[in-house]
N, C-alpha and C positions, 0 to 999 in steps of 0.2 A: 470381491471384484471378479467378474466373469472373464476368463482369459480370452484374449481376442487373437484371431489369426493375424499374424504379421504379414503385411502386404508390402513387399520390397521389390516390386517390379521396377526395373530400371536401376537397382542398386547392384553395383558390381562388387561382389565379395570374392576374394581370391581364396581358392581352396588348395592350390598346389603350393607347397612351401619349398623354398630354397635354402642354401647354407646361411646360418644365422651370422650376422656381423658381430665382431667383438664388442663394439659399444652397445649394440642392442642388448646383447647377453648380460653385460655388466649392468645396464639399467635395470633388467629383470632381476638380477641377483640382488641389487640394491633394494628394489622394491620389496621383494620377499623378506629381506633381513629387517625391514622397517615395519612391515605389517604385522599386527597381533592377530593371531587366528588360532582356532581350536584344532590342533593337529589330529585329534581322534576323529574329528568330523570332516576334515579336509579330504578331498579326492584329487585336487589338482596341484595346489602349491606344495603339498607334502611329497608329491611324486616327482618334483623337478630334479633332474639329475644334472649337476653342474658339468659333469664330464661329457655330456651328450650335447648334440646340436640343439640349441634353444628353440629352433623352428619345429622341433618334435615334441616340445613339452606340452603337457595338457593344458588346453585353454589358450594356447599361443598359435597364432596364424601368421606366417610370412607371406611376402608377395610372391607371385608366380613367376616373376622374371628372373629369379635367381639372385636378386641383389641382397638377400638376407635382411631386408627391412621388416620389422614387426608391424603388421598392418591390422591385426585383430587380437584383442586380449578379453577372454571371457573368464572372470573370476566369481561368477555367480555362485550362491549357496556354499561359500567357502568358510563360513562362520568367522569372518573377519570383524573384529571389534574395534580396531584402531590402527594408528600408525601412518595413516595416509597423509597427514600434515607434517610428519617428520622428514619427508624427503620429497623432492620434485621429480623423482625418477619417472613416474607414470606420465608427468606432463612434458618429459623430455623425449617420449617416444613420439616424435613429430610426424611419423609416417602412419600413425593410428588412423584406420578408418571405421573400425567397429570396437566400441568399448562397452562391456557388460560387467557391472559390479552389483547386480541386483541381488536381492534377498540375502543381505548381510546385516551386520548390527553395528555400524560405525558409532552411532550415538554422538554425532558431532555435527557442527555446521557444514554447510556445502563448501567443499574445497575450492580454492582459487587456483588458477593455472590453466583453465580450459582455453584461454585465448591462444595457447601454443598449439592446440590440436586442431588447426585449421582445416586438415584433411578428413575429419570426422564425417562419416556418412550415417552412422547408427550409434546412438548413445542410449544405453539402458541403465538407469540408476534406480529403478523401481524397488521399493521396499528395502533400501539399503540402510536405513536408520539415520539418514541425513535429516537435519531440521533447519528451520530458520529460512531466511531470504535466499531465494535462488539468485546467483551472481549474474552481473551484466554480461560477463564473458560468453554465457551460453547463447545470448542473442547474436553474437558475432560469428557463430559457427555456420556460415552461409551455405556450406555443402550438406548440411544434415537433411537426410531423407526421412529418418525415423528418430523420434525423440520420446523417451519414456522416462518421466520422473514421478510416476504414480507411487502411492503408498496407501496401504490399507487404512481406511478411515476409522478412527476410534475417538469418540467424544472425550475431550479432556487431555488426550495425548498430543504433545507438540508435533506440529506438522510443518511441511515446507510452506512458504508463502511467496506471493508475488505482490510486492508493494512498490519498491524501487530496484529494479525496473518493475513497472506493472505488466499486465498480460500484453497489452498492446505493444509495449517496447520489446518484450521478449520475442514475439513472433515477427516483428516488422521486417528483419532481414532474412528469415528462414523461408525464403520463397520456394525452395526446393521440397519442403516437407510434404509427405504423402501420408505419414502416420504421426499423430500427436496424442500422447497419453499423459495426462496430468491429474488422474484420479486422486482425490484426497489433498490436493494442493489448494490452499486458501487463496483464491483469486479475488473474490469480493468485487464482482463487477455486475453492472446492470445489463439488461438485454442489448441495449444499443452498443454499448462499449465492447463486449466480448464477440458479438456477432459481426460487427463491422471490422474489428481487428482481424478476425478469421478471413472474412470475405475479401478484404483489401490486400492481405499479405500472403495467404495460402491458397493460391488458385488451383493447385493440384492435389489438395487434401482428399484422401481417400478414407482414413481411419481417424474419427474424432471421438476421444474418450475423455470426457470432463465431469465424471460423477463425483458428488460430494466435494464441490469446489466453492460452495458459498455463492453461486450465481444466482442472479434474479432474472426475472423476465421483463417484458415479453420477448418471444424470439423474433428478432428483427428480420424483415423481408430480404435484407441483404444476404442473409445466409443462403438464399435460393441460388446464388451464383455458383456455389460449390457443387457443380453437377457431377463431379467424380466421386462423391461420398458413397461409400458402401457400408460403413459402420458408423453409427451414432449412438453414444452411450452418454447420457445426461442424468442418470439417476441420482436421487439424493440432493438435488437443489431445490430452490424455492422459486419456481418459474412463475406460478400464479397466472397462468395464461393458457389459452387453447393450443392444441397441436396444430401447426400451420398446414393449410391445404397443400402448399408447395412441396411438402415432403413426398407427396405421391408422384412428383416429377422427377425424383431422383432415381433414374432408370437402372443404376447399379446397386441400389440399396439392398443389403443382404441382412444387416443386423440393426434393429431399432430398440434401444434399451432406455426406457423413460420412466422407470419405477420411482415411486415416492418423490414426485417433482411438484406436487401440489398443482397438477394440470387441472384445467377447468374446461367448461363448455362442452361442445359435442365433438367426439372424435371423427375425423373425416372418413367415411366408409370407403372411399377410393383407395386408401392405403392397404386395405386387405387384398387389393387386386394388383399390387406391385409384383410382377411375375418373378423377380429375383429374391423377394424377401423370404429369409429363412427363419429368423428369430424376431418375434415381437413381444416385448415385455412392457406393459403399461400398469403393473400392479402398484397397489397402495396410492392410487390417486382418487380419493373418495368422492370428489367433486367432478369427476370426468364422466360424462355420459356418452352413450353410444349404443349401437346394436350391431348384430352380425348381418351382413347383407345377404339377400336371398341366393345370389349367384356367386359362390366361393369357387374359384377356379385356380388357386395358387398351388401349383404342384411342387414348388420348392419349399414351402413352409414346413418347419420341423418342430418349432417351439412357439406355442401361443399361450401367453400368460396375461390375463385380465383381472386377476385377483384383486379383491378389495377396491373395485371401482364401482360406478353407478351404471355400468352396462346393464341393459334390460332387454325385453322381448323374448321371442322364442329362438331356438337354435334351427337354422335352416337345414333341410335335408341334404343340401350340397356340402355339408361339413364332411360328409362321407367321401368326398372327391379329394380331400387333402391327403393323398396317399402316403406322403412322407412324414406326416405328423407323428412325432414321438413324444411330445409332451404338450398336454393341454390343461391349463390351470385357470378355473373360472370361480374359485371359492369366493364367497362373501360378495357376490353381485346381486342383481335383482332378476335374473333370467327365470322364466316361467315356462309352463306347458310341458308337453311331452319330450322326452329325450329321443331325438330321431333314431330310428332303428338302423339308418345308414351308417351309424357310428361303427357298426360291426365291420365295415370295410377298411378301417384303419388298422392294418396289419403291422404297422411299424411302431404302434403305440407302446410306450414304456410307462408313462406317468399320466394318470387321469384323475383330476380333482374338480368335481362339480359341487363341492360342499357349500352348505349355507346359501342356497337359493330357494326358489319356490317350484322347483321341478316337481311334476306330478306323474301319475301312472307308473307302468312297470319299468324295471330296469332292463334295457335291451340286452340281447346276448353279445358277449365279448369273446366268444369262443375262438374266433379267428386271430385275435390279437395275442399271439403266442409269446410275445416279448414283454407283456404287461407285468410290471413289478409293483405298481402302486395304484390302488383304486380307492377313492373317497367320494361317496355320494351322501355323506351325513348332513343332517339338518336341512332336510328337503321335506316334501309331502308325498314321497313315493309310495306306491302301494302295490299289492299283489304278491305273488309268491316268488321265491328265487329257486329255480329248478337246478337239479344236480348237474344237468348238461351245460349250464352256464359257466361252470368252472372246469370242465374237462379240458385238459391240454395246457392250462395256464400253469406250467411247471416252474415259471420264474417268479411267480407272484410272491411278494414279501409282506404286503400291507393291505388290508381290507378294512374299511370303515363305513358301515351302513347305519350308524347311530341316528336317532331321532327322525325316524320316518314312520310310516304306517304299514310296513311290510308285515305279511302274515304267512301262515302256513308253517310247515316244518323246516327246520334248518338242515340243508343237505349234508350228509356225511362226506360227500366228495370234497366239500369245502376244507374239511380238516384233514383230508388225505393228501393235500398239496405238500410235498416235502419241504419246500422253500419257505413256506408261509411263516411269519414271525408274529404278526399282529392280526387278531380277529377282534373287531369291535361292532357288536350288533345290538347294543342297548337301546332302550326306549323305542321298541317297535311292538308288534302284536303277534310275535312268533309264538306258536303253540306246539304241542307234542312233547316228546321226551328228548332228553340229551342225545345227540348223535352218537352213534357207537362206532369206534375205529379201533384198529390194532396198531401196534408198534408205536404207542405213545411215547415210550421212553426214548425214541430216536427223533421225536418231532422237534421242529425248529421253533415252535411257538414260545414266545417269551411274554405275550400279552393276550388274555382272553376275557372279553367283556361281553357277557349276555344278560346283563341286568336289566330290570324293568321290562320284561316281557310276560308271557303267559305260559311259560314252559312248566312242565310238571314231571312227576315221576321222580326216580332216585338220581343223584348225581353219581355217575359211575366212578368206580375206583381208578380207572385209567387216567382220569384227570389229574389225580395225585401222583402220577407216574411220569408226567412231562417234566423232565429234569431241567430244562432251560427256563421254565416258567418264572417270570418276574412279577406279573400282574395277574390276579385272578378275581373277576368281579361277577358275581352270580346273584346279586341281591334282587329283592322285589320281583320274585317270580312265584310259582307254586310248588317248588321242589319240596319233596317230603322225605321221610326216611331219617336214618341216623348217620351223623358224621362224627368220626372221632378225630379230635384235633390233632392227635398224634400222627395222623396220615400225612400231614404236610411236612413232616420231618425229612422226607425224601426230596422235597422242593427246596434245595440248598440255595437257590438264587431268588426265592420268593421275597419280595418286599412289600407287597400290597395284597391283602386278602379282605373281601367283603362278601359275607354270606347272609347278610341281614334281610329281614322281612321275607321269609319263606315260611314253609311249614316243617322246617327241619328241627331236629333235636340234636344239638351239638354236645357231645360227651367231652368233658375236660377235667374229670376228677382223677387226674393222675399227673405226675411230675413230668414236665416237658423241658428237659434240659437241652435237647438237641434241636429245638425249633431253629429255623433260620432267623438271622437278624433282620426283622421287618420294620418298615416305617409306618405301615398303616395296617390296623387290625379293626375290622367292623363286624361285630357279631350281634347286632341288634336283633331282638325278636327271634331268637334261636333256641328257646326253652332251656337255656343254661340254667343249671341250679346251683353251681359253685363258681367261684372265680377260677378261671384258667391260670395256671402257674406261669406268669410272664415275667418273673423277677429278673431274668437274664436279658430281657429285651432292652438293650441300652441305646438303641438307635430309634425307638418308636416315636412318632410324630402325632399320629391320630389313633386313639383307642376309643371305641364305642362299644359298650356292653349293655346298652339301654334296652328297656322293654324285655326283660327276661324275668326269671323267678329265682334270682340269686338272693339268698337271705343270709342273716347274720351280720357279722362284722366286715367292714372293709379292711383287707389285710394291710399290715404295716408296710410291706414291700412296695405298695402302690406308689410311694414316694421315690422309689429307686428306678422305676420304669422311665427310660428316656430322660434321664436326670437333666440333661442340658439341651434335649431336643423336643420333648413333649410339648405340643401346642394345644392339643384338643383332648379332653377327658370327659366322656359322657357315661355316667353310671345311673342315669335316671330310669324311672319306671321299673324299679326292682323292689325287693322287700328288705332292703338294708336297714339295720337298726342302729349302727354306731360307726363312728369314724375313729381312726387312731388318735390318740392324744399324747403329745401334740400332733396335729396334722402337719406332716412335712411333704409338700408337693414340689415337683420340679419347678425350678425358678424361671424356666422358659415357657410355663403354661400361660396360655392366652384365653382359653375357653374352658370353664368348669360347669358342668351340668349335673346336678344331683336331684332334680325335682321328681316328685312322685316316688318317694320311698317312705319309710317310717323312722327316719333318723330323729334322734332325740338330743336333749341338752342344749349346749351353747351352739349358736351358729358358727361354723368353722371359720378361721382367718385365712383366707386364700393367700397365695404369694403375691407380692406387689405387682408382678407383671401381668396379672390377670386383666383382661378387658371385658369378659362376659361371665357372670356369675348367676346361676339360677338355682336357688335352694327351695323353691316353692313347693307346696303340697307335701310337707313332712310334719314332724312333730317337734320341731325345734321350739324351745321355750324362752330363750333370752338371746339378746344381742350383746356381744362384748363391748365394753365402753370404748375400746380402742379400735373398733372395726375401721374407722376412717384411714388409719395408718396402712391397712391392707388394700386400699382401694385407690392407690395413687394414680393408676392408669385405667381404672374400671369405667366402662361406658354403660353397661347394663348390669343392674343389680336387682334380683327379685327374691323376696322372702314371703311372698303371699301364701295364704292358706296354710299357715302353721298355727301353733298355739302360743305365740310370743306374747309375753307380758311385759310390763314395765314401760318406761319411756323410750323415745328415740334418742340415741347417743348423739350429742352435738358433733362429735368427731366425724360423723358421716358427712358433715358439710365440707370436710377437708377434701373430699373426692372431686378434685377440680375439673375432671374430665366427664363426670357422670352425665349421662343423657337420659337414661331410664331408671327410675327408682319406683319400685313396686312393693309396698309393705301391706297391702291390702288383705283383708280377711284374717285378722289376728285379734288379739285382745290388748293392744297397746293403749296407753292411757296418757294422761296429762295433757299439756298443751302442744300444739305443733310448734316445733322450733322455728323461729323466724328466719334463721340463717338458711332454711330450705327454700323459702321464697326467694331469698337473695341469690341462691344457687341457681334460680331459673335463667340466669344469663347463659348457662350451658344446658340445663335441664330441658328435655323436650317432653317427657312424660313424668308426672308425679301422681302416683296412685296410692292414696292412704284410706281408701274406702273400706267400710265394714270393720271399724275398730271402735274405740271408746274415748276418742279425743274430745276434750272439753274446751270451753273458752271461745274466743273468736278467731277468725282466720287472720293471721298476721298481715298487716298492711305494709309489706316490705317488698313487693314485686318491683324489680328494678326497671329502669326505662328501656334497657336492652333485653327485656324478658323474651325468652324463645319458646316458652311452653306451647305444646300443641294439644296435650291432654292433661287436664286437672280433674282428678276424681276424688272427692271427699265424702261421697255417699255413705250414709249409714253410721254417722257418728253422733255426737251430742253438741255440736258446734251451735253457736248463738251469736247474736249481735247482727251487724250489717255486712254487707258485702265490702271488702276493702277497695277503696278508690284506686289504689295503684293496680289492681287487677286490670284496669283499662290499658295498662302498659303492654299487655300480653297480646299484641296485634296479630300473631300468627295462631292464636288459639282456635282449635278445631272441635274439641270435645270438652264441655264443662258440665260435670255431674256433681250437683250439690244436694241431691235429693235425700230425704230421710234424715233431716237434722232439725235444728230449732231456730233457723235464721229468720229474723224479723225485719223485713225490708220491703221496698216497693219493687215494681218491675225494673230489672237491671239495665236502665237507659245509659248507665255509665259505660256500658260495654258496646254501645251502638256503633262504634267506629271499627269493631273487630270484623271485618268483612269475611274472614276465613271461617267463621263459626259455622259448624255443620250439626252439632248436637248440643241441645240445651235442656238439661233436667233439673228442675227445681221442686219436684214432688215432695209432698209431706214436709212442709215447712210452715212458716207463718208469714209468707209473702202476701201482701194485700194491696188494694187499690185497683186501678185500671191497668190493662196491659197496652203497651204501645208507648211510643216516645214523641213528645211534642216537637213540632218543627223539624222532624226528621223523615225523610221519604225513602231511605234506602238502607235500613240496617239488615245485616245478615242475609244477603241474597243466596247464599249457599245452605242456609238452614234447611235440614231434612228430617230431624227428629226434634220434637219439642214436647216436653212433658211438664205441665204446670199443675198437674192433679193434686187434690188434697191440699189446697191452700185456701187463702181467703180473698182471692181476686173477685172483682165483681164488675157491675156495669155491663153496658152493651159490648159485645165483641167487635172490635173496630176494624172496618173494611180496609182503611188506610194502612194500618200496620201489617195486616195479613197480606195485602197486595205486594209487598216488598219481598216476600219469601219466594224468590224466583225458582229455586230448586224444586219446590213442590209442583211447579208447572211444566216440568220436562215432558217430552212427548213419548218417553219409553224406549227411545232408540240408543240411549247411552249405554256404553260397555259396563259390564258387571265387574266390581272390584271391592276391595275391603278398605276400611279405615285402618291404617297401620303406621307404625313409625319405624323407619329403617334404622336400626341400632348399630349394625356393623355391615356396611355395604359390601365389603370384600368377602365376608363370610356368608352372606345371604340370610342374616338373622334379623328378624323383625319383632317388634312388640305389637301384639294384636290388641286393639282396644275392644272392650266388652262393656255392655250396659244391660240393665233389666227394664223391659217395657211391659205394659199391659196390653195384650192383644187377645181377642177372641175370649175375653173373660178370664184369662190365666195370665199370671206374671211369668214371663219368659226371660231368660238370660240370653242376650245375642252375644255369643262368643266372638262372632265376627260381625262387624257392623258393615252390611253391603252399602256401597256408595250410592246405590240406586234405591235403597229401602227409605221410605219416608212414612212418618206417622205424627199424628197430633193427638195429645191427650190433655183435654181441659176439664176432666171430670172432677166432681166433688169440689166445686167452687160455688160462687154466687152469681154467675153470669145471667143476664136477663136479655129479653128481647128475641129477635128472630135469628135464625142461623144465617151468618153473614154471606152475602153473594159471592165474596172473595173465594170462598171454599169451592165454589163451582169451577174455578179455574185450576185447581190443584189435581191435574190429570195424572200425576205420578203418585198420588196418595195411596198407600196400602192399608193404613188403619186410621180411623177417625173415631175418638171417643169423647163425647160431649155429655155424658150421662151425669146424673145427680147435680143438676143445675136448676134454674128457674127460666129455661128457654120457653118462648111462646110462639104462637103462629103455627103455620102448616110445615110439614116436612117439604122442603123445596125439591121440585122435579129435577133440578140441575145435578142432584146427587147421582142420578142415574147415569150421568156422563163421566163419572170418575171411573174409568174402565179398569184401573188397576186395583180397585178397592176389594180387600179381602175380609175386612173386619169393620162393622158399623155398629156403634153402640150409642143410642140416643135415649136410653131408658131413664126413667125418674126425672122427667121434665114436665112442662105443662103444654106440650105440643098438641094440636088439635086437627081436625079434619081427617081425610082418608089417607091411606098409604099410597103414594104415587105409583101409578102402573110403570113408570119409567125405571123403577128400581129393578124390574126383572131383567134389565139389560145388563146387570153387574154379573157377568158370567164367572168371575173369579170369587165371588162373595161366599164365604163359608161360615161366617158368623154374623147374625143380625139379632140385635136386642132393641126392641121398640116398646118394651113393656112399661107399665106404670106411667102412661101418658093419658091423653084424653081423645084417643083415636076412635074413629068409627068406620063402618062400612065394611066391604068384603076385602079379603086379603088377595092381592094380585096373583095370577097364575101364569105358569110358563117359565121356560128357561130355568135359571137357577133356583127359583122358588119351589120347583118340584123336587129338589134334591135334599131339602132339610129333613133330618130324622125327626121322629115324633118327639123325642125328648127335647129337642131344640124348640120346637114350636110350642110345646106346653109351657116351658119355661120362659122363652124369650119373648113370646107374644102374650103374656099373661096380662089380662086387663083390656085387650082389644076385642070389641064386639064384632066378630066376624065368623064366617063359616067356610069350611073346606069340603069339597066332594070327597066321597070315599070310593074305593076300588078294590080289586082282587089282585092276586099274584100275577104280574105280567109274564109273558112268555120267555123273555130272556132270563129272569130269575129261575123260572121252572126249569128251563134247559140246563142251567148251570148246576142245579141240585140233581137233576137225573144224570147228567154227566158224572158228577161226583160219585153218586150211588154206584153207577155201573163200573167205575174204575177201582172201587175198594173190594178187597177180598176179606169178607167178615164171616163170623160163625153165626149162622142163622139161628142156630138152637139157643145162642146166648144173647142175641141181639134183641134190644127192647126199643130201638128207635128206627134204624134203617129198615129193619124187616117190615115195618108198618107203613112205610111210605106208599101211598096210592097214587100212581102217576096220572090217574084220571081225575083226581080231586084238587082242590085249590091247595098249592104248596104252602100256603101260609098256615094251613091247618095240619100239616105234617109234624109228627112228634120230633122235638129238638130244634124246630125251625120257628123263628119269631120274625114277624114283619112289623113294619112301622105302623103306628096307630092312626095315621091320617089318610089312610086308604090308598096310598101310592103303591103299596105292594113290595117295596124294597125289603130284602132280607137283611135284618139288622142284627140277628142273633142266630148262632149255630152251635148247638150242644150235642156232641157225639161222645160224650164222656162214658168210659167203660163199655165201649162197643165191641171189645174183643177184635180189634183190627190190627193183625200182625203185618209186618212188612212195611212198605212205604206208600206214598201217594204220588209217585213219580209218573203214573199214567194220566194224571189230571192236573190242570191248572185251574180248576173251577173255583177253589176257595179264594185264590189270589185275585180272582176277577169279581168277587162279591164286594165291591168297593164301598158299600154302605154298612158293612159289618160294624156293629158296636161291641158285641161280645162274641168270643170264639172260645169254645171249650172242647178240646180234643184229649183231655186228660184221661188216664187210666191208672189203675192201682199197680204200682211197681212191685214186681216179684222177680228176684235175681233168677236168671235161667229161662225165664218165660219170654218168648218173643214179643217184642213191643213195636209200636208204630215208629217208624224211622223218618227223619227229615233228611234226605240226601239230595234228590232231585225231584222237586225243588228243595233247596236248603232253607234254613230259617229266614235268611235275608230276602231270598226270592219269594217265599210264602207271604211275607209281611209288607213287601214294598209298595203295594197299592191299597193296603187296608189302613188308610191314614185317619179314618174315623174311629178306629178301634179304641174302646175305653177299658175293655176287660179281655185278658188273654190268659187262659188256662191250658197249659200243655204238660202238666205233671206226668211223669212217666214216660214221655215221648223222647226217643233218642235223638237229640238235636246235634251232639258232638260238635261244639263250637268253642273257640277260645274266647277270652274276655273281650278283645277288641271286636271280634265278629259279632257275638250276640248282643253286645251293649250297643254297638253302632247300628245294627240292624233294628234294634228297638227305637233308638233315639232318632234316627233319620226318617223312620217311616210312621211312628205312632206318637205324635206330639200330644194327643189327648189322653193317653193311657193312664188309667186310675188303678187298676188291678193287675198285678203281674205275678203269676204263679207258675213257676218253672222247676218245681222240685224234681229230683231224680231224673234230670234230662241230660246227663253226661256233659255238663258244661264245666269249663275250667276258667281260671282267672287270668290276670286280675280284673276287677271291675273297672271298666274304662271311664274316664271322666266325662265322656259324651252322655252317659246315663243321667247326668245332673240336669240335662235339658227337660227331662220328664217331670215337670214341676207340679203335676196333677196327682202323682202317685199317692195312693192311700194304703195300698197293700203290697208288700213285697214278701214273696215266699220263694226261697232258693234253696231250701233244704236238700240234702243228699246228693249235692254236687261236690266237686273237688276244686273249690275256687283257689285254695292255697294262697290267700291274699287278705289284706286287711280290710275292715269296713271303712268306706271312704268318708272323709269329713263332710261331703256335700249331702249325705243322707240327713244331716241336720237341717238342711234347707228345704226339705220336703214339708211344707207347712201344713199339708192335709194328711200326713201319714198316720195310719191308725194301727196297722199290724205289720211287724217285722219278724219274720220267722226264718232262721238260717242255721242249719246243722250242715256245714259244708266245708270243714277244715279251714275255717277262718283263722288268720294269724295277726300278729302286730297288736297294736293297742286299739281298743274300742273308743271311738270318739265320744267323750263324755257329753258333748253338746247334744247328742242324739236323745239323751235322757230328758232334755228340756223341751223337746218338741211337744207342744201343748195338746196336739190331737191324738197323741200315740196312746193306744189301748192296750196293745200286746207286744212285748218284747220277749222273744224266746230264742235264746242262743245256745241251747242244749248241745252238748257233745262237740264243742269246738276247743279241743284240748290245749291248743297253742295260742288261744285268744286271751290276751292281757286286758285288764282294765280295773276300774274302780267306780264306786257310786259317788258322784259329786256331792258336795256339802249341801248345796241348795237344791233340793228336790222339790219342785212345785208343780208337778204334773197331775192335775186333778182328774184327768181322763184315764190314767193308767190302771188297768184292771188285772193284767197278768204280767209277772216278772219272773222269767225262768233263766238262770245263769248256771244251772248245773253242769258239772264236769267241763268247766272252763278254768282258765288260770286267772280269773278275777281275785283281787286281794284287797288289803286294807281294812279299815273299820267301816261299820254301817253307820251312816250319818243320822243324827237325830231327826233330820227332816223327812225320814222315810215314814214317820208317823203322819205326815201331812197328806199321804197319798190315800185320800178317803175313799176312792173308788177301788182300791186294790182288793181283789178277791182271791188271788193265787200267787204265792211267793215260793220258789224253789231255788235254793242256793246250795245244793248237795255237792260235795267234793270239790269245793273251791278252796281259795287260800285266804278267806276272810279271818280276821282275828279281832281281839278286844272284846269289850262287853256288848251285850244286846241293848240297844237303845230302849230306855224306858217308854219312849213315845210310841213304841210298837204296840202298846196296849191300846192305842187308839184305833188299830185296824181290827175293828169289831167283826167284820164280815169276811176276813181274809183267811184262807187256808195256807198255813205256813209250814 
């Protein structure tokens, strides 16, 4: 409750005391004796001296006529808790004019007896602890000028109320009132009632304070009669009405407090011009619109708060004329544009909050506002630098928040030099440079420092760890480098929150840390930790994140003691952890447990029953405990995907009644799918059982209340028909049943599921026509449909295709991903992923873009022409109709599919010429028209000039056409010359660069290969062993050769000999434009990148990469999951690096892999599935001493020629099936831990060197 100035003009309060009459003193003594109060906190009652004149007692005032009558009694803040009902002494003081019992704790109903105090002028019972009905006697105190019965509003706490008498009855006789304060009193009256009660009974009212009184609106026009109003406080009611225009006619209005009133409509701009207005607070009225008028001339305004309203527009320059403004709060509005520079004129400003708007441009200077204590510009679109002069002289500043903008440049050290500053929050900007350097850190007042998510670099200086008052230190997601010893924070005794995650730091924690401060949050993700920091004494920990490090070995047993009744979040993911304590005892308070991407083995751990989120994916767990369901009582998200789990799904998992996401994909689970899982879809939103070995049919147990959004059963051995009850899942968005043995017709039973976006039925036994009879609108949101490799036939129906409205979007839709929100308060989502065939490759879409659309009808028996409906699919990215029996011409309307990137019409019976219109497909990067009956010339122009030679030879095979030839164009020539001139190479040792003749065709230069169709694009560059020391930072020529298919900069690695470096540009910059690259050889080049960096550089830029050779490149690990996107890889050579990581399971998914060579400090267990890759010819894992593994029982790889496991930790017996490797010519198993007898079958390896 905002204290209001008491306006008592006309109230005659006697200040001169006379001698106290005996009866008056006796009444006061009786009153004191009956009151119950805390003597240690009393300052008035405890000081009453019975031997002295009572007119001199503290809180007692007598009349000034010397009659000795007590006319004033102030017992406020006396810690009185009772006794007022045990005597009528106070109500016998019949001469009382002023009574103040405020801020006590009576805890009783409102006392009776006020009828005797007919002379009362001022009555203050605010926050005195009274409750219940206000007595009728109050309404008879006709002399009252000031009445204050307010109380602090607290939901659920008993309050005063006005029922009988009601509000109208209370005020009807109080015609002298100038001040009425009933905040927190339950009045429960509508607008007509309370407004007319006031206007008809209180003509002299000046102060009206009725906040949190359960009043409703609208504000009645009768209130306009109260022309003397200077204070209006109505916050916390539900007026549901606009602010009346007539408020601007209150010529004495000084204070207008209308926060959280559910105000609506447009705020009258005239109110800003009321010349007497000092305080205006309209906050938390989210439906109240308004703007700041151009001409603000109110010199009286001191406080302006519009926070959390719908005010919008720009701030006028005239805001700078509000010279007395000390507080301005505009957070969470919709203001936009530049912040006026005239704000610099507000020299009285103390509090400035412009957060959560759409302000842009620079932050204006505030150097003249010397009184400023609080600045908040966060969550806007501000840009530019913040100069050191902006902070000069702001010696009172305590709080600065500039988060979530686009500010750049260096952070000025002058900001840190402000002695009073307590909080600096600059995260999520574009600040660069190094950490500001200051002196005297130990005496700094800083308690919160947040510089996270910028581009700061260099070392974190030691002075940061000397700020003794620091409570919060957030430096994550920058480019800080160097070494941090965790022991440095031992001096920060008040530190509760530490986040150093996602920099280039190396945090050292291999020592005992007994004297660390008791913290609630420790986040050290991606800090190159190699051991667990000793946190066993951290009893108050709430968040612990040690993810994405290189911590190996066992999880310590003391992990269960950390924050035993406080820990909510534990993230140990993306490490090299091999085992958990048994039994695993975790804090009972734990809500989120993330262990994904380790090498954990054995049974899946049983989490504590409190856990809501569990991710154990991408490990080596082998079995699920039968009683797992007992530990999932409150679990919402549970993922065990990408492990080696065998056996069946325990039925106890169906007891997890709150489960919304269940992902058991990519394991070796078998048996049938428990029907109770389908019944659990009353709560399940995601069920992913894909890539297992489930047999039988899909249980027909989907309930009528099915809530599934994603059902993924791809890659199993399921058969039979689609269950009819699946039609109950009316919110389904993703249905992936591909790669099974389901035998059914087109799924018309799902025709009423209008939410369906992804339908994948590929590689089953579906048959018949596609489309549904008598149905004109199934699946309007369908964006990905894959019916490939089935037995569908007949003509493709226009009527069915025409209903797929999502394919017809105009491309203006916003980009998003299909995901399932698992825990909204924690920001945790389940990301849908699928595999599609695009550009001739099977690609896993780890994130399904909501604007991505594709159709794959390949390998069926469709006949007839390409349907006209496809010509309307303007949003289509990929279209594959190959391997059917389609006839007729290629329709010209395909040239209007402007988003098309991949078009495959091969192996059909199409005839005629290739339409010239196809050259308009400017995004097209894959075109396959081979094996048709096409004739004529190939169109020229636009995108058709950009295909590499290999694409045309393969993809246009069988087309009788010609292409013109040409020579190396000038742009390619210039790039090569630029590259040559930027490199420093030893001419005496050069065999390629030294021979380049600038006057000759560059396609003839040594080491340069151009396409074979005469377009002159450089598609191959081989500068291997060219003796090029140093870097290529003087040239960006290579990264601009966008048609490169092969790039070879390799050199023989010799320790101590200078090698080619990749610094500027680094690996990511070098490759970012080389999207056509199929072969990359950088052996011996110093690339110096960690696993995330080099893997993501490859996966984001080189989707078609087949040969990857990066041996001796100073790369570190771990191997990032993003590398799994490179599904075309056939050669992987990473030897001589220090990956210190396991071989990922997803290597087994590279279906074209031929060569795998890795001598690079591999660890963990080698995935046995890799041995089963049918194309693999060479496996060489030599000198990986910490790499464990075994040879699986069933070796069936007829392609394998070389198997080298020497000097590894492989063990076990050699399986008999080794004799089936008929192509094996070299086998080396030196210094491993194999045991048992040599299999007799090895005699079959006639041509093998063993």
